[in-house]
C-alpha positions in Angstrom: 179.5 118.8 -52.1 180.0 121.5 -49.3 179.6 120.5 -45.4 176.1 121.3 -44.0 177.1 123.1 -41.0 179.3 126.1 -42.9 177.8 129.8 -42.4 176.0 130.7 -45.6 176.0 134.1 -44.3 180.1 134.5 -44.3 179.9 132.9 -47.5 177.9 135.8 -48.6 180.1 138.3 -47.1 183.2 137.0 -48.6 181.5 136.9 -52.0 181.1 140.4 -51.7 184.7 140.8 -50.8 185.9 139.0 -53.8 183.7 141.5 -56.0 185.6 144.6 -54.7 184.5 147.3 -57.0 187.8 148.8 -56.8 189.4 146.2 -59.0 189.2 145.9 -62.7 189.2 142.2 -62.6 186.6 140.9 -59.9 186.1 137.4 -59.0 182.9 135.8 -60.1 181.2 133.4 -57.4 181.3 130.1 -57.9 177.9 129.2 -56.9 174.9 130.8 -54.9 174.1 130.5 -51.5 170.3 129.9 -50.0 168.3 133.3 -50.0 170.1 134.7 -53.1 167.6 136.8 -55.5 168.3 136.2 -59.3 167.1 138.8 -61.5 167.2 137.3 -64.8 166.2 138.1 -68.4 164.1 134.8 -69.8 163.0 133.7 -73.1 160.2 131.0 -73.1 160.9 127.8 -74.5 157.4 127.6 -76.1 156.2 130.1 -76.9 159.6 131.8 -77.1 158.2 135.0 -75.2 160.9 137.0 -73.4 160.3 139.0 -70.2 162.0 139.2 -66.5 161.7 136.8 -63.9 163.0 137.1 -59.9 164.3 133.7 -59.0 164.9 133.1 -55.0 167.3 130.2 -54.1 165.7 128.2 -52.2 168.3 125.2 -51.7 171.5 124.2 -53.8 171.0 120.9 -54.9 174.4 120.1 -55.9 176.5 119.7 -59.0 178.1 117.9 -61.7 180.1 118.2 -64.8 176.9 119.3 -66.7 176.5 122.3 -64.3 174.7 123.3 -60.7 171.2 122.7 -59.9 169.0 124.7 -57.6 165.3 124.6 -56.2 164.3 128.4 -56.8 161.1 130.1 -56.0 159.9 132.2 -58.7 159.1 135.6 -56.9 158.5 137.7 -59.6 157.7 137.6 -63.3 157.1 140.3 -65.8 155.9 139.4 -69.5 154.5 141.7 -72.0 151.2 142.2 -71.4 148.6 139.8 -72.6 151.7 136.9 -73.1 151.9 134.0 -70.8 154.4 131.1 -70.9 152.6 128.1 -69.9 154.0 126.8 -66.6 155.2 129.5 -65.3 153.3 131.1 -61.9 155.1 133.4 -59.2 154.9 131.6 -56.0 156.0 127.8 -57.2 158.9 126.3 -57.1 161.0 125.5 -60.2 164.3 123.6 -60.6 167.1 125.7 -62.1 170.2 124.5 -63.8 173.1 126.6 -64.6 175.5 125.3 -67.3 178.9 125.6 -65.0 179.9 123.4 -62.6 180.9 124.3 -58.9 183.8 122.7 -59.1 186.8 123.8 -60.7 188.4 120.3 -61.3 184.9 119.2 -62.8 184.7 122.7 -65.0 188.5 121.9 -66.3 188.0 118.3 -67.0 184.8 118.9 -68.6 185.8 121.7 -71.0 189.5 120.1 -71.8 187.2 116.8 -73.2 185.0 118.9 -75.1 187.9 121.2 -76.5 189.2 117.6 -77.7 186.1 116.7 -79.2 184.8 119.7 -80.8 187.8 122.3 -80.5 185.6 125.0 -78.8 184.4 126.0 -75.6 181.4 124.2 -73.9 178.7 125.2 -76.1 175.7 124.8 -73.7 177.3 127.2 -71.4 178.1 129.9 -73.9 175.8 129.5 -76.7 172.3 130.4 -77.2 171.8 128.1 -79.9 172.9 125.1 -78.0 171.1 126.3 -74.7 167.8 126.7 -76.8 168.4 123.4 -79.2 168.6 121.5 -75.9 165.4 122.7 -74.3 163.4 122.2 -77.5 164.4 118.9 -77.6 163.2 118.3 -74.0 160.0 119.7 -74.6 159.7 117.8 -78.0 160.4 114.5 -76.2 158.0 115.4 -73.2 155.6 115.7 -76.0 156.5 112.3 -77.6 156.2 110.5 -74.4 152.3 110.8 -75.0 153.1 108.2 -77.7 155.9 106.0 -75.8 154.0 106.2 -72.4 150.5 107.5 -72.6 151.4 110.4 -70.6 153.4 113.8 -70.6 154.3 113.5 -67.2 157.1 111.0 -68.0 159.4 113.8 -69.0 160.1 117.0 -67.0 158.8 119.7 -68.6 161.1 122.8 -69.6 159.7 126.3 -69.3 162.4 129.4 -70.0 166.1 130.0 -70.5 168.0 132.9 -69.3 171.8 134.2 -69.3 173.3 134.7 -65.8 175.7 137.4 -66.0 177.3 136.4 -62.4 178.6 133.2 -63.6 178.6 133.8 -67.1 176.7 130.7 -68.3 173.3 130.3 -69.7 170.6 128.5 -67.7 167.3 127.0 -67.5 164.0 126.9 -65.7 162.3 123.5 -65.8 159.6 121.5 -63.8 160.4 120.9 -60.0 159.4 117.2 -59.8 158.7 116.2 -56.2 160.0 112.3 -56.1 162.7 109.4 -55.3 164.9 107.5 -56.6 164.1 103.7 -56.0 163.3 101.4 -53.1 166.1 98.8 -52.3 163.5 96.1 -52.4 163.8 92.7 -50.4 163.9 90.0 -53.1 164.6 86.2 -52.6 164.8 85.3 -56.1 166.5 88.4 -58.2 167.2 85.7 -60.9 163.6 86.6 -62.2 164.8 90.4 -63.1 166.9 88.3 -66.0 163.2 88.7 -67.9 162.7 92.0 -67.1 161.1 92.8 -70.5 158.2 90.4 -70.0 158.0 89.6 -66.4 154.9 90.6 -64.8 155.6 93.2 -62.2 153.3 91.4 -59.8 155.5 88.3 -60.3 158.8 89.6 -58.9 159.9 91.1 -55.8 161.6 94.0 -57.4 159.1 95.9 -59.3 160.6 99.1 -58.7 164.0 97.9 -60.2 162.2 96.0 -63.3 160.0 99.1 -64.0 162.8 101.6 -64.1 164.6 99.4 -66.4 161.8 99.2 -68.6 160.8 102.7 -68.6 164.7 103.9 -69.3 164.7 101.5 -72.0 161.6 103.0 -73.4 163.5 106.4 -73.1 166.3 105.2 -75.0 163.9 103.8 -77.4 162.1 106.6 -77.9 165.0 109.2 -78.5 166.5 106.9 -80.9 163.1 106.6 -83.0 163.1 110.9 -82.7 166.8 111.0 -84.3 168.5 111.7 -81.1 170.5 108.8 -80.4 173.4 110.9 -78.4 170.6 112.1 -75.8 169.9 108.5 -75.4 173.3 108.0 -73.8 171.2 109.7 -70.6 169.4 106.9 -70.0 171.5 103.7 -71.3 171.1 101.1 -68.5 174.9 99.7 -68.8 176.3 103.0 -68.0 175.8 102.4 -64.3 175.1 106.0 -63.7 172.0 107.0 -65.7 169.9 105.4 -63.0 169.5 108.7 -61.1 168.4 110.6 -64.1 164.6 109.4 -63.6 162.9 109.5 -60.8 159.7 108.0 -59.4 157.0 110.6 -58.9 155.4 111.3 -55.8 153.4 114.5 -56.8 151.3 112.9 -59.6 148.3 110.3 -59.0 150.0 108.0 -61.2 153.2 108.1 -59.3 155.0 106.7 -62.8 158.5 107.6 -63.3 159.8 110.6 -64.8 163.0 111.6 -66.9 164.6 114.6 -65.6 168.1 115.3 -67.0 168.9 116.0 -70.6 171.7 117.8 -70.5 175.3 115.8 -70.9 178.1 116.5 -68.9 181.0 114.9 -70.7 181.8 114.6 -74.4 182.4 110.8 -75.3 185.8 110.0 -77.1 186.3 107.0 -78.5 189.5 106.5 -76.7 188.0 107.5 -73.1 185.2 105.2 -72.2 183.9 106.2 -68.9 181.6 103.3 -67.8 181.0 99.8 -69.3 178.4 100.6 -71.5 180.3 103.5 -73.2 182.2 100.5 -75.0 179.1 99.8 -77.0 177.9 103.4 -77.3 181.2 104.0 -79.0 181.0 101.2 -81.3 177.5 102.1 -82.6 178.7 105.7 -83.0 181.4 104.8 -85.3 178.7 102.9 -87.2 177.0 106.0 -88.0 180.1 107.9 -88.9 180.2 109.6 -85.2 183.9 109.6 -84.0 183.1 111.9 -80.9 179.5 111.9 -79.2 177.8 114.7 -77.2 174.4 115.8 -78.3 174.2 115.7 -82.0 170.5 114.9 -83.6 169.2 113.7 -86.9 166.6 116.4 -87.9 165.4 114.8 -90.3 164.3 111.7 -88.6 163.0 113.7 -86.1 160.5 115.4 -88.8 159.6 112.1 -90.3 158.5 110.9 -86.7 156.8 114.3 -86.4 155.0 113.6 -89.9 153.9 110.2 -88.3 152.1 111.9 -85.3 150.7 115.1 -86.4 148.1 114.9 -83.9 150.3 115.3 -81.3 152.9 117.8 -82.6 150.5 120.1 -84.7 150.6 122.9 -81.8 154.2 122.7 -81.6 155.5 123.5 -85.3 156.7 127.1 -84.1 159.1 125.3 -81.9 160.5 122.8 -84.0 161.0 125.7 -86.5 163.0 127.5 -84.0 164.9 124.3 -82.8 166.3 123.8 -86.6 167.6 127.4 -87.0 169.2 127.4 -83.1 170.7 124.0 -84.2 172.2 125.1 -87.2 173.7 127.7 -85.2 175.1 125.6 -82.3 176.7 123.3 -85.1 178.3 125.9 -87.0 179.6 127.6 -84.1 182.5 125.1 -83.4 185.3 124.0 -85.6 184.5 120.3 -84.8 186.9 118.4 -87.8 185.1 115.1 -87.0 181.8 116.6 -88.6 183.2 119.7 -90.8 186.2 117.8 -92.0 188.3 120.6 -94.1 185.2 122.7 -95.1 186.0 125.5 -92.7 189.3 125.8 -95.1 187.1 126.6 -98.2 183.7 127.4 -97.2 183.8 130.9 -95.9 180.2 131.3 -94.6 180.9 128.4 -92.5 184.1 129.8 -91.5 182.5 133.0 -90.4 180.0 131.2 -88.6 182.8 129.2 -86.8 184.8 132.4 -85.9 181.6 134.3 -84.6 180.6 131.2 -82.2 184.3 130.7 -80.8 184.5 134.4 -80.2 181.4 134.4 -78.0 182.7 131.6 -76.1 186.0 133.4 -75.5 183.9 136.4 -74.1 182.1 134.2 -72.0 185.1 132.7 -70.5 186.3 136.2 -69.6 189.4 135.7 -71.9 188.7 138.7 -74.4 187.3 142.2 -74.1 184.7 143.7 -77.0 187.3 145.3 -78.6 189.5 142.3 -78.9 186.7 140.5 -79.9 186.0 142.9 -82.9 189.8 142.1 -84.3 189.4 138.3 -83.7 185.8 138.2 -85.4 187.9 139.4 -88.7 189.9 136.2 -88.7 193.2 135.6 -90.5 196.5 134.7 -88.1 195.5 136.6 -84.9 192.2 134.7 -84.6 194.3 131.2 -85.5 197.3 131.7 -82.8 194.4 133.2 -80.1 192.7 129.5 -80.9 195.3 127.4 -81.0 196.7 129.0 -77.7 193.8 127.2 -75.8 195.4 123.6 -76.8 198.1 124.4 -74.2 197.4 123.3 -70.8 196.8 126.0 -68.2 199.8 128.4 -70.0 197.3 128.6 -72.7 194.7 130.4 -71.2 196.7 132.6 -68.8 198.5 134.0 -72.5 195.3 134.4 -73.8 193.8 136.3 -70.9 196.7 139.0 -70.9 196.9 139.4 -74.6 193.0 139.7 -75.1 191.8 141.4 -72.0 193.0 145.1 -71.6 191.1 145.6 -68.2 193.0 142.3 -67.3 196.3 144.0 -68.3 195.9 147.1 -66.3 194.6 144.7 -63.5 198.2 143.1 -63.6 200.0 146.3 -64.0 198.2 147.7 -60.8 199.2 144.7 -58.6 202.9 145.0 -59.5 203.1 148.7 -59.3 200.2 149.9 -56.8 201.0 148.9 -53.1 197.3 149.9 -52.1 195.6 148.1 -55.3 197.9 144.8 -54.7 196.4 144.8 -51.0 192.8 144.9 -52.1 193.5 142.3 -54.9 195.2 140.0 -52.3 192.2 140.3 -50.0 190.0 139.8 -52.8 191.8 136.8 -53.9 192.2 135.2 -50.5 188.5 135.8 -49.8 187.2 134.2 -53.1 189.6 130.9 -52.2 188.6 131.0 -48.8 184.8 130.5 -49.7 185.7 126.8 -50.9 187.6 126.2 -47.9 184.5 127.5 -45.3 182.3 125.3 -47.4 184.5 122.2 -47.6 185.1 122.5 -43.8 188.7 123.1 -44.0 188.5 126.1 -41.9 185.7 127.2 -39.1 184.1 130.1 -39.1 186.5 132.1 -36.8 189.6 130.8 -38.8 187.8 132.1 -41.9 187.2 135.4 -40.7 190.7 135.6 -39.4 192.4 134.6 -42.6 190.3 137.0 -44.5 191.8 139.7 -42.6 195.1 138.3 -42.9 195.6 137.6 -46.6 199.3 137.2 -46.2 198.9 134.5 -43.4 196.2 132.6 -45.6 198.6 132.3 -48.7 201.2 131.1 -46.5 198.8 128.2 -45.1 197.3 128.0 -48.7 200.9 126.9 -50.2 201.8 124.7 -47.0 199.2 122.6 -44.9 196.5 124.0 -47.1 197.7 121.4 -50.0 197.3 118.3 -47.5 193.6 116.6 -47.4 191.1 118.0 -45.6 191.3 116.1 -42.4 195.0 116.8 -41.9 194.6 120.2 -42.9 192.1 120.7 -40.2 194.4 118.5 -37.5 197.5 120.6 -38.1 195.6 124.0 -37.6 193.6 122.8 -34.7 195.0 119.5 -33.1 192.0 119.9 -30.4 189.7 119.0 -33.2 190.9 115.6 -33.3 190.7 115.4 -29.1 187.3 116.7 -28.9 186.2 113.8 -32.0 187.9 111.4 -29.8 186.3 112.5 -26.8 183.1 112.9 -28.6 183.2 109.3 -30.1 183.7 107.8 -26.5 180.8 110.1 -25.2 178.6 108.5 -27.6 179.4 105.1 -27.0 179.0 105.4 -23.6 175.8 107.1 -23.7 174.6 104.7 -26.4 175.8 101.6 -24.0 174.1 103.0 -20.8 171.2 105.4 -21.7 168.4 103.6 -23.2 166.6 106.6 -24.0 169.7 108.0 -25.9 169.6 104.2 -28.3 166.2 104.7 -28.7 166.2 108.4 -29.9 169.3 107.7 -31.9 167.4 104.6 -33.6 164.0 106.7 -34.2 166.1 109.5 -35.9 167.6 106.8 -38.3 164.6 105.6 -39.1 163.0 109.2 -40.0 166.0 110.0 -42.3 165.1 106.9 -43.7 161.4 107.8 -44.7 163.1 111.0 -45.6 165.3 109.4 -48.3 163.0 107.2 -49.5 164.1 104.2 -48.2 160.9 104.0 -46.2 157.2 104.2 -46.8 155.1 106.2 -43.9 153.6 102.9 -43.3 156.9 101.0 -42.5 158.1 103.9 -40.8 155.1 103.9 -38.4 155.3 99.9 -37.9 159.2 100.3 -37.1 158.3 102.8 -34.5 155.8 100.8 -33.0 158.1 97.6 -32.4 161.0 99.7 -31.0 160.0 98.3 -27.4 159.8 94.7 -28.5 162.6 92.5 -26.6 164.4 91.7 -30.1 164.9 95.2 -30.9 165.9 96.1 -27.3 168.5 93.4 -27.8 169.3 94.6 -31.3 170.1 98.2 -29.9 172.2 96.9 -26.8 174.5 94.6 -29.2 175.0 97.9 -31.3 176.5 99.7 -28.5 179.1 96.7 -28.2 179.6 97.0 -32.1 180.6 100.7 -31.4 183.1 100.1 -28.8 184.9 97.2 -31.4 185.3 100.0 -34.2 188.6 101.2 -32.8 190.1 98.0 -31.6 191.3 97.2 -34.6 193.3 100.4 -35.3 194.3 100.7 -31.3 196.0 97.0 -31.7 197.5 97.8 -35.2 198.9 101.0 -34.1 200.6 99.1 -31.0 201.8 95.9 -32.6 203.3 98.5 -35.6 205.0 100.3 -32.9 206.6 96.9 -31.4 207.5 95.9 -34.9 209.2 99.6 -35.4 211.2 99.3 -32.1 212.1 95.3 -33.4 213.5 96.8 -36.3 215.4 99.2 -35.2 216.6 96.9 -32.6 218.1 94.7 -35.1 220.0 97.3 -36.7 217.6 98.6 -39.2 217.3 102.1 -41.0 214.2 104.3 -39.7 213.1 103.8 -43.2 212.9 100.2 -43.2 211.5 100.2 -39.5 208.8 102.9 -41.3 207.9 100.4 -44.0 207.5 98.0 -41.5 205.5 99.8 -39.5 203.2 101.0 -42.5 202.8 97.3 -43.5 201.6 96.1 -40.4 199.2 98.7 -40.4 198.1 98.1 -43.9 197.7 94.0 -43.1 195.2 94.7 -40.4 193.1 96.7 -42.7 192.7 93.8 -45.4 192.8 90.9 -43.3 189.1 89.7 -43.1 189.1 88.7 -39.3 190.5 91.5 -37.1 190.9 92.4 -33.4 187.6 94.3 -33.6 185.8 91.6 -35.2 187.1 88.9 -33.0 185.7 91.0 -29.9 182.3 91.3 -31.7 182.2 87.7 -32.7 182.9 86.5 -29.3 180.3 88.9 -27.7 177.7 87.5 -29.9 178.6 83.9 -29.0 178.6 85.0 -25.3 174.7 85.9 -26.0 173.9 82.6 -27.3 175.4 80.5 -24.4 174.0 82.7 -21.8 170.7 82.7 -23.3 170.5 79.2 -24.7 169.1 80.7 -27.8 170.9 79.2 -31.0 168.7 79.9 -33.6 168.1 83.7 -32.9 172.1 84.2 -33.2 172.8 81.5 -35.9 173.4 84.2 -38.8 174.7 87.2 -36.6 177.2 85.0 -34.8 179.4 83.9 -37.9 178.7 87.0 -39.5 180.1 88.8 -36.4 183.7 87.4 -36.7 184.1 88.9 -40.3 185.5 92.3 -40.9 183.5 95.4 -41.9 180.3 93.3 -43.1 179.9 92.2 -39.2 178.2 95.4 -38.6 175.5 93.8 -41.0 175.1 90.5 -38.7 172.0 91.6 -36.9 170.0 93.4 -39.4 170.5 90.3 -41.5 169.5 87.8 -38.7 166.1 89.9 -38.0 165.4 89.4 -41.8 162.4 86.8 -41.5 160.9 88.5 -38.5 161.3 92.0 -39.2 161.8 92.2 -42.7 161.0 96.1 -43.5 163.6 97.2 -40.6 166.2 94.5 -41.7 166.1 95.7 -45.6 166.6 99.5 -44.1 169.2 98.8 -41.9 171.1 97.2 -44.5 170.6 99.4 -47.3 171.0 102.2 -44.9 174.7 101.0 -44.2 175.9 99.3 -47.7 174.5 102.5 -49.5 176.4 104.7 -47.0 179.8 102.7 -48.2 178.9 102.9 -51.6 178.2 106.6 -52.1 182.1 107.0 -51.2 182.9 105.8 -54.8 182.8 108.7 -57.3 180.3 109.1 -59.9 179.1 105.1 -59.8 178.4 105.3 -56.1 176.1 108.3 -56.4 172.2 107.9 -54.7 169.9 105.8 -57.2 173.0 104.5 -59.3 173.0 100.6 -60.2 176.2 99.9 -57.9 173.8 101.1 -55.0 171.6 98.4 -55.9 174.1 95.8 -56.4 175.9 96.3 -53.2 172.4 96.2 -51.4 171.8 92.7 -53.5 175.1 91.6 -52.2 174.8 92.4 -48.4 171.0 91.6 -48.4 169.0 89.5 -51.0 172.0 87.3 -51.8 172.3 86.4 -48.1 168.4 85.6 -48.2 168.7 83.5 -51.1 171.6 81.3 -49.5 169.4 81.2 -46.4 166.4 79.8 -48.4 168.7 77.2 -49.8 170.9 76.5 -46.9 170.0 72.8 -46.9 171.3 72.0 -50.1 174.5 74.4 -50.1 175.3 72.7 -46.1 174.7 69.1 -48.1 177.0 70.2 -50.9 179.6 71.1 -48.5 179.6 68.4 -46.6 180.0 65.9 -49.6 182.8 68.2 -50.8 184.5 67.6 -47.3 184.0 63.8 -47.6 185.0 63.4 -51.3 188.2 65.5 -50.4 189.4 64.5 -46.9 188.4 60.8 -46.5 190.6 60.0 -49.6 193.4 62.0 -48.0 193.1 60.0 -44.6 194.4 56.9 -46.6 197.6 58.9 -47.9 198.4 60.6 -44.2 201.3 58.3 -42.5 201.2 59.9 -39.4 198.8 59.8 -36.5 198.8 63.7 -35.9 198.1 64.1 -39.5 194.8 61.7 -39.4 193.9 63.5 -36.3 193.9 66.8 -37.7 192.3 65.9 -40.8 189.3 63.7 -39.0 188.8 67.0 -36.6 188.6 69.4 -39.8 186.4 67.1 -41.6 184.1 66.7 -38.6 184.1 70.8 -37.6 184.2 72.4 -40.8 182.2 70.1 -43.0 180.1 67.8 -40.8 178.7 70.1 -38.1 177.4 72.8 -40.3 175.0 70.1 -41.7 174.3 67.9 -39.0 174.3 70.1 -35.7 174.0 73.7 -36.9 170.9 73.3 -39.7 168.9 71.3 -37.3 168.9 74.0 -34.7 168.4 76.8 -37.5 165.1 74.9 -38.8 163.7 75.1 -35.1 160.7 77.2 -34.4 161.5 80.5 -32.8 161.4 80.7 -29.0 159.0 82.9 -27.8 160.4 85.8 -25.9 
């Protein structure tokens, strides 16, 4: 995802520069900016009416392997007189997916795995049959959800397809669903989830978790019943990344769950499982005879399902007929040796269809022009060599583009022979790459404009410091950024520590964002706002200032200690390499130790509060956790669990999910790992607190069983004293002293 503070207007300006009309080969945009108007020719999913539409980009929502997604407003629609595509109305918002990733790496990885699986370009992007068949399946599953779930709102509606000539990819217009991912629910008995198939939602504190799991299981069963097992992969719980594919609707009265994604991004290869659930899917696929999996369906099984429920599907027969035609076109557009086998060598009709489909993909990828496309459609040795070049990484497409496109050859000739053309091409290429730099935050607006005007300087930077990670790249260009960030950090800490109004504003902003992200309901938000003046909340915010101050302590101490070790190694005659390794080792050691200088400062501060206020119970959870690195920042939220459950749940979930979102793919908002992390940092400690007496008693008995016999085998007085102190301090005190304090009633404040 791009940074939020980049200039959208500058990106549009650079896009225009990259698309310089003087060039024979122009740079296509990677994605659209908010406010962009897209005039497209559309074809309805059902009925298949053609017309024109104008889509205005309201917001770029992101992109993955399957494509890029926007929220758009339909600002214009022209259909033949008397015709109507149900669901399409001017002025309404729609979800638009264009089946090409905005990331070059995602595009390369997706296309590579797909080529290995099916020996052709990514069909959903470049093949009309694949695009139309996928949308028809979504529409059919939506209709079938009446049978499975009793409502069509359980599946997002699909309205129309279109070809985007700017990005060279097919796109789809689907329903815009207002909703949210699951709430992270406080649950002091998470074991009840194990019986998720049978438990009454009223009998568990994780009703949204259980409901989503049931819903996704229902989606999988439905698609298997309909003959679409490979579509069902999008809703397999065990993949750990499928949970965001369904949302809890907030735009319908029932507020039910809704399946929103039916486009797979990656082909599933038997030797390349990419999630825990893929192992099971691969085995099940092999049982069906499917060596590779993507979106293949059993149309005869679909027909049998439709025949069982004629009253549900009676009006969509024309769409089913089109699905059969488009699916056949799609399947016969790829070499796909795992399904076609050797048939293309003797089935001339299939061979002709495969060549036509592949050539269509080559044109969409800008590898060939129309004249060369006609030559390739004749097949023969030329086509075979051209196709096989696609198996050569990087170099293969470079050769194919130079061979198959007259305009590209002239473009390259102009670059090498015409200085003015070379300069124009250089500026266009620099502008194209600078868009990505600016969106990612590598360059601010001023520097982006400067580099755009001086492409030579840009390419010098591109192949030097531009190859560094973003943070280091920015630091090398403008060291002042690091200094300003340093000053800004300490200014924030000072204001947070000294200014009560600043603390409250920061806290209220966090709560407001929590409501916006769906972590809090409106009622919970209002309740938290109403208690912001309560003594314990005020105390928590003050403690947060101290916690913020401890953030740099460990890093400062680690660098200083590393510096001393570096000097010591050099003083002992060691080389600079040895000293540098020792320095790096010290830094790494400080990062992995569970107790650090920063956490010690934090822990002793909480201990000081306990002693000063003579209040043990209110800090008995926060105090020991504060001494632990990383999770110490969750100490106070966990402490307030029983008193302020909504606030505690929100603070812990916000911190935990912020950490897990760093993980690619599996750390996505709404994915299973997010819930696991929340359980680990919130629900498990709650459960341990509920069973604290038994745990501390077991801990005491363990100490007695291990250390008391050991006393008889220790001969020295020091050993006996040491073991006795350990027994009392580590095993006896938690049960005999701290537990009774923890059980005392809360003192009035």
